[in-house]
C-alpha positions in Angstrom: -17.5 78.5 -21.2 -14.9 76.1 -22.7 -17.1 73.0 -21.7 -20.1 74.5 -23.4 -18.1 75.1 -26.6 -16.9 71.4 -26.5 -20.4 70.1 -26.2 -21.6 72.2 -29.1 -18.7 70.9 -31.3 -19.4 67.3 -30.3 -23.1 67.6 -31.1 -22.2 69.1 -34.5 -19.8 66.1 -35.2 -22.5 63.6 -34.3 -25.0 65.4 -36.5 -22.6 65.1 -39.4 -22.1 61.3 -38.8 -25.8 60.8 -38.7 -28.0 58.4 -36.7 -27.6 55.6 -39.2 -23.9 55.2 -38.6 -24.4 55.2 -34.9 -27.1 52.6 -35.2 -24.7 50.4 -37.3 -22.1 50.7 -34.6 -24.4 49.7 -31.9 -25.6 46.8 -34.0 -22.0 45.6 -34.6 -21.4 45.7 -30.9 -24.5 43.8 -30.1 -23.7 41.2 -32.9 -20.2 40.7 -31.4 -21.7 40.0 -28.0 -24.2 37.5 -29.5 -21.5 35.8 -31.5 -19.1 35.5 -28.6 -21.8 33.9 -26.5 -22.6 31.4 -29.2 -19.6 29.1 -28.7 -17.3 27.9 -26.0 -14.2 25.8 -25.6 -13.8 22.6 -23.5 -10.2 21.9 -22.5 -8.5 18.5 -22.7 -9.3 16.3 -19.8 -12.6 18.0 -19.2 -16.2 17.4 -20.4 -19.0 20.0 -21.0 -22.6 19.8 -20.0 -25.3 22.2 -21.3 -28.5 23.4 -19.7 -31.1 25.2 -21.8 -34.0 26.9 -20.1 -33.5 24.6 -17.1 -33.2 21.4 -19.0 -29.9 19.5 -18.8 -28.6 17.9 -22.0 -27.6 14.3 -20.9 -25.0 14.0 -23.7 -21.6 15.3 -22.5 -19.5 17.4 -24.8 -15.8 16.4 -25.3 -12.8 18.6 -25.6 -13.0 21.2 -28.4 -15.1 24.1 -29.7 -18.9 23.8 -29.2 -21.8 26.1 -30.2 -24.8 27.0 -28.1 -27.8 29.2 -28.0 -26.7 32.6 -26.6 -28.2 33.8 -23.4 -30.6 30.8 -23.3 -28.0 28.0 -22.8 -25.6 27.7 -20.0 -22.5 25.5 -20.2 -20.6 23.8 -17.4 -17.1 22.4 -17.7 -16.3 19.4 -15.4 -13.0 17.7 -14.7 -12.6 14.1 -16.0 -9.1 13.9 -14.5 -8.0 12.4 -11.1 -9.4 14.6 -8.3 -8.1 14.8 -4.7 -10.1 15.3 -1.5 -8.2 16.2 1.6 -9.9 15.2 4.9 -8.0 16.8 7.9 -8.2 16.9 11.7 -10.4 13.8 11.9 -10.8 12.2 15.4 -12.3 8.7 14.8 -12.4 6.1 17.5 -10.4 2.9 17.2 -11.5 -0.6 18.1 -10.5 -0.1 21.7 -12.8 2.9 21.9 -9.9 5.4 22.1 -10.1 8.5 19.9 -7.2 9.6 17.7 -5.8 13.0 18.3 -5.5 13.8 14.6 -5.9 11.9 11.3 -5.3 13.4 7.9 -6.3 11.4 4.8 -6.2 12.2 1.0 -8.6 10.4 -1.3 -7.9 10.2 -5.1 -10.9 9.5 -7.3 -12.1 9.7 -10.9 -15.6 10.0 -12.4 -16.7 8.3 -15.6 -17.0 11.1 -18.2 -20.2 9.6 -19.6 -21.9 9.8 -16.3 -21.2 13.4 -15.3 -24.4 14.9 -16.8 -26.4 12.3 -14.9 -24.5 13.1 -11.7 -25.3 16.8 -12.2 -29.0 16.0 -12.3 -29.0 13.3 -9.6 -26.9 15.2 -7.1 -27.8 18.8 -7.5 -25.2 21.2 -6.2 -22.9 18.4 -5.2 -20.0 19.7 -7.3 -17.6 22.4 -6.3 -15.5 24.8 -8.2 -11.9 23.8 -8.7 -8.9 25.7 -10.0 -9.8 24.9 -13.7 -13.3 23.5 -13.7 -16.1 22.0 -11.7 -15.3 18.9 -9.6 -18.2 16.4 -10.2 -20.0 14.9 -7.2 -17.2 16.2 -4.9 -19.5 16.6 -1.8 -20.9 13.0 -2.4 -17.4 11.5 -2.4 -16.3 13.6 0.5 -19.3 12.5 2.7 -18.8 8.8 1.8 -15.0 9.1 2.3 -15.5 10.4 5.9 -17.8 7.5 6.7 -15.4 4.9 5.3 -12.5 6.3 7.3 -14.4 6.2 10.6 -15.5 2.6 9.8 -12.0 1.4 8.9 -10.4 2.9 12.0 -13.0 1.4 14.2 -11.8 -2.1 13.3 -8.2 -1.6 14.5 -6.9 -1.1 18.0 -5.2 2.3 18.6 -1.9 0.5 19.5 -1.9 -1.3 16.1 -2.7 1.7 13.8 0.9 2.8 13.3 2.0 -0.7 12.3 -1.1 -1.2 10.1 -1.1 2.0 8.1 -1.0 0.2 4.7 -3.8 -2.1 5.9 -5.8 1.0 7.0 -5.4 2.7 3.6 -6.4 -0.4 1.8 -9.5 -0.9 4.0 -10.6 2.7 3.5 -10.2 2.4 -0.3 -12.2 -0.9 -0.4 -15.0 0.4 1.9 -15.3 3.6 0.0 -15.5 1.9 -3.4 -18.2 -0.4 -2.1 -20.2 2.5 -0.7 -20.1 4.4 -4.0 -20.8 1.4 -6.1 -24.0 0.6 -4.2 -25.5 3.9 -5.3 -23.8 4.5 -8.6 -22.2 1.3 -10.1 -19.3 1.8 -12.4 -19.4 5.6 -12.0 -16.6 6.3 -9.4 -13.1 4.9 -9.3 -11.1 5.3 -6.1 -7.5 5.2 -7.4 -5.6 5.8 -4.2 -5.9 6.5 -0.5 -3.0 8.1 1.5 -2.9 8.4 5.3 -0.8 11.6 5.6 -0.9 12.0 9.4 -1.9 9.6 12.2 -1.5 10.9 15.7 -2.9 9.2 18.8 -3.2 10.4 22.3 0.3 11.1 23.9 -0.3 8.4 26.5 -1.1 5.9 23.7 2.1 7.0 21.9 4.1 6.1 25.0 2.4 2.7 25.1 3.1 2.2 21.5 6.9 2.9 22.0 6.9 0.5 25.0 5.1 -2.2 23.0 7.7 -1.8 20.2 10.6 -2.1 22.6 9.0 -5.2 24.2 8.5 -6.7 20.7 12.1 -6.2 19.9 13.2 -7.8 23.1 10.9 -10.7 22.5 12.3 -11.2 19.0 15.8 -11.2 20.5 14.9 -13.9 23.0 13.3 -15.9 20.2 16.6 -15.7 18.3 18.5 -16.9 21.3 16.1 -19.8 21.8 16.5 -20.7 18.1 20.3 -20.7 18.5 20.2 -22.9 21.6 17.9 -25.4 19.8 20.2 -25.5 16.8 23.2 -26.1 19.1 21.3 -28.9 20.9 20.4 -30.5 17.6 24.1 -30.4 16.5 25.1 -32.2 19.7 22.4 -34.8 19.3 23.5 -35.5 15.8 27.2 -35.7 16.9 26.3 -38.2 19.7 24.1 -40.2 17.3 27.0 -40.4 14.9 29.4 -41.7 17.6 26.8 -44.2 18.7 26.4 -45.5 15.2 30.2 -45.8 14.8 30.5 -47.8 18.0 27.7 -50.1 16.9 29.5 -50.7 13.6 32.8 -51.4 15.5 31.1 -53.7 18.0 29.4 -55.6 15.3 32.7 -56.3 13.6 34.5 -57.5 16.8 33.8 -61.3 16.4 35.7 -64.0 18.5 37.6 -65.1 15.4 38.7 -61.5 14.6 39.9 -61.0 18.2 41.8 -64.3 18.2 43.5 -63.3 15.0 44.6 -59.9 16.5 46.0 -61.7 19.6 48.0 -64.1 17.5 49.4 -61.2 15.5 50.4 -59.4 18.6 52.1 -62.4 20.2 53.9 -63.2 17.0 55.2 -59.6 16.8 56.4 -59.8 20.4 58.3 -63.0 19.6 59.9 -61.4 16.6 61.2 -58.5 18.7 63.0 -60.9 21.1 60.7 -60.7 24.1 61.6 -63.3 26.7 58.6 -62.9 29.0 54.9 -63.0 28.0 52.2 -61.9 30.4 48.7 -63.2 29.4 45.9 -61.2 31.2 43.3 -63.2 33.0 40.6 -61.8 30.8 42.2 -63.5 27.8 41.0 -66.9 29.1 39.1 -68.7 26.4 41.4 -67.5 23.6 43.5 -70.3 22.0 47.0 -69.2 21.4 48.0 -70.4 18.0 51.7 -69.9 17.2 53.9 -71.1 14.4 56.1 -74.1 15.5 59.2 -72.4 14.1 58.3 -69.3 16.1 57.9 -71.4 19.3 61.4 -73.1 18.8 62.9 -69.7 18.3 61.3 -68.3 21.4 62.6 -71.2 23.5 
């Protein structure tokens, strides 16, 4: 009974308002919907692409407010910032035909903002939805990244991969850039490649540790050899110096010089009161020259 009374009162109120007022209200609501669908906002670092009745506008819209045809035009917001692609649990084969246990790589790339509309048309459904916007040609870069990783790993032995991680990252980056430039020149830029995890087979890991230990022992032996060589060089130089000194002394020992030294020695002996002089047999050939006064004093 109460519900019936409420319906009657409501119908009476609507009758008082009139159909014209209700129509205006509906028109206002419809106008708001149309107006709100006539513009959109592109955030900084993004670009917008419009598609009207299935046709893509090839001129990208930059950050700001843009107007469109309501209902008929769809807008897409793409990221023009650096985008990351994580490739995980890869098992590529190394140059020695041994497969890695686990390889995780992160690719960082950018897309030329002026080429995003073209990529949308050329690679239909290749973008994926990110946290803020669409990620242009994501699946294309992902596919080429995987191929570049497998190609780069195949050129290095499994025992060398740990020591050549930087070389591997650089090789992946260069290979990927070449692959993308072949199809779309000056569109993609690979800014960085990071190998986050590189795990080989446990047996290979043991071989790597043994190889590292052997390398350290070899380096120690090389240092010992270098030290021994340096010591030998020092001894050779010392002997060479002694030989050269002896050559200089021998060259200066002329007969005249030796005679002079003998005379000085005998004269000094006489001055000290010596009464006996022993002349060795090997002094034959030397002329003993003494001062006459020295001879008289010695007699």
